[in-house]
C-alpha positions in Angstrom: -111.4 50.5 -52.9 -112.9 53.9 -53.0 -114.4 55.2 -56.2 -112.4 58.1 -57.7 -113.9 61.6 -58.3 -113.6 62.1 -62.1 -113.6 65.4 -63.9 -113.8 65.0 -67.7 -113.4 67.6 -70.4 -113.2 67.0 -74.1 -112.7 69.2 -77.1 -112.5 68.7 -80.9 -109.3 70.5 -81.9 -108.4 71.6 -85.4 -105.1 69.7 -85.8 -103.9 66.1 -86.3 -103.3 63.9 -83.2 -99.6 64.2 -83.6 -99.7 68.0 -83.6 -101.9 68.0 -80.5 -99.7 65.5 -78.7 -96.6 67.5 -79.6 -98.1 70.6 -78.1 -98.0 68.6 -74.8 -94.7 66.8 -75.4 -92.7 69.9 -76.4 -92.0 72.0 -73.2 -91.7 75.3 -75.2 -95.1 74.9 -76.7 -96.6 73.5 -73.5 -95.5 76.6 -71.6 -97.5 78.8 -74.1 -100.9 77.3 -73.2 -100.8 75.4 -69.9 -103.2 76.6 -67.3 -106.3 78.8 -67.2 -106.5 82.3 -68.7 -104.1 84.7 -67.1 -101.4 82.2 -66.2 -97.8 82.1 -67.5 -95.5 79.2 -67.1 -91.8 78.5 -66.4 -90.9 74.9 -67.0 -88.0 74.1 -64.7 -87.7 70.4 -65.5 -89.3 68.3 -68.3 -88.1 64.6 -68.4 -90.6 63.4 -71.0 -90.4 59.6 -70.4 -92.2 57.1 -68.3 -91.1 57.8 -64.7 -89.8 61.2 -65.6 -90.6 64.3 -63.7 -92.1 67.6 -64.9 -91.8 70.7 -62.8 -93.6 73.8 -63.8 -94.1 77.1 -62.0 -97.4 78.6 -62.9 -97.7 82.4 -62.3 -101.2 83.9 -61.9 -102.0 87.3 -63.2 -101.6 88.8 -59.7 -98.0 87.5 -59.6 -98.6 84.5 -57.3 -96.4 81.6 -58.2 -97.6 78.0 -57.9 -94.8 75.4 -58.2 -96.3 72.1 -59.6 -94.7 68.7 -59.7 -95.8 65.9 -62.0 -94.5 62.4 -62.9 -95.2 60.8 -66.3 -96.7 57.3 -65.9 -97.7 56.3 -69.5 -96.7 57.8 -72.8 -98.2 56.5 -76.1 -97.3 59.1 -78.7 -100.3 60.7 -80.4 -102.6 58.3 -78.5 -102.5 58.6 -74.7 -100.6 60.2 -71.9 -101.0 59.6 -68.1 -99.3 61.8 -65.5 -99.7 62.1 -61.7 -99.9 65.6 -60.2 -98.2 65.6 -56.8 -98.4 69.2 -55.6 -99.5 71.9 -54.8 -102.9 71.2 -53.2 -104.7 68.9 -55.6 -103.2 65.4 -55.9 -104.7 63.7 -59.0 -104.0 61.6 -62.0 -104.5 63.1 -65.5 -105.2 60.9 -68.5 -105.2 62.6 -71.9 -106.4 60.7 -75.0 -105.9 61.9 -78.5 -108.4 60.4 -81.0 -108.3 61.2 -84.7 -111.6 62.8 -85.7 -113.0 63.9 -89.0 -112.0 67.6 -88.4 -108.9 67.1 -86.3 -108.4 65.5 -82.9 -110.8 64.8 -80.1 -108.8 65.5 -76.9 -110.3 63.9 -73.8 -108.9 65.0 -70.4 -109.8 62.8 -67.5 -108.7 63.9 -64.0 -109.1 61.4 -61.2 -109.1 62.6 -57.6 -109.8 61.1 -54.2 -113.5 61.9 -53.5 -112.9 64.3 -50.6 -115.3 67.1 -49.7 -112.6 69.6 -50.8 -112.2 68.0 -54.2 -116.0 67.9 -54.7 -116.1 71.7 -53.9 -113.4 72.3 -56.5 -115.0 70.2 -59.2 -116.9 73.0 -61.0 -113.9 75.4 -60.8 -111.5 72.7 -62.2 -113.9 71.8 -65.0 -114.1 75.5 -66.0 -110.3 75.9 -65.7 -109.8 72.9 -68.0 -112.0 74.5 -70.6 -109.8 77.6 -70.5 -106.7 75.3 -70.9 -108.4 73.9 -74.1 -109.1 77.4 -75.4 -105.5 78.4 -74.9 -104.3 75.1 -76.6 -106.6 75.6 -79.5 -105.2 79.1 -80.0 -101.6 77.8 -80.0 -102.6 75.1 -82.6 -104.3 77.7 -84.8 -101.3 80.0 -84.7 -99.0 77.1 -85.5 -101.0 76.4 -88.7 -100.7 80.0 -89.4 
């Protein structure tokens, strides 16, 4: 078996694990923060259960649409979520863990790819994009606290 290429990001977020998990589990909230800076989202399908599909069209600031398809594999509310990204381009598994921390929630985001040359080239870009995702999520959480 081939070792997976892993890209790991983590962030301490200023909200309880349930609130952070709900920002993923609620498609209206998810659409507000998903993706790097400059992207907007249209969620076309969101069947939030094990085996359910999630289809989201991400639109870049230049107007380019990227239709993404996911399948949820594991859902443990406020603890863990595992989903498989089928398309476009990057096929990977995303594992999110939500750990209670003294000042909120430690969100760990582990992406597992096949170790191809193309995926290795994208590794730094994807890590930076994930950090932008976290920044957008943190802003949504802060606004919700209000």
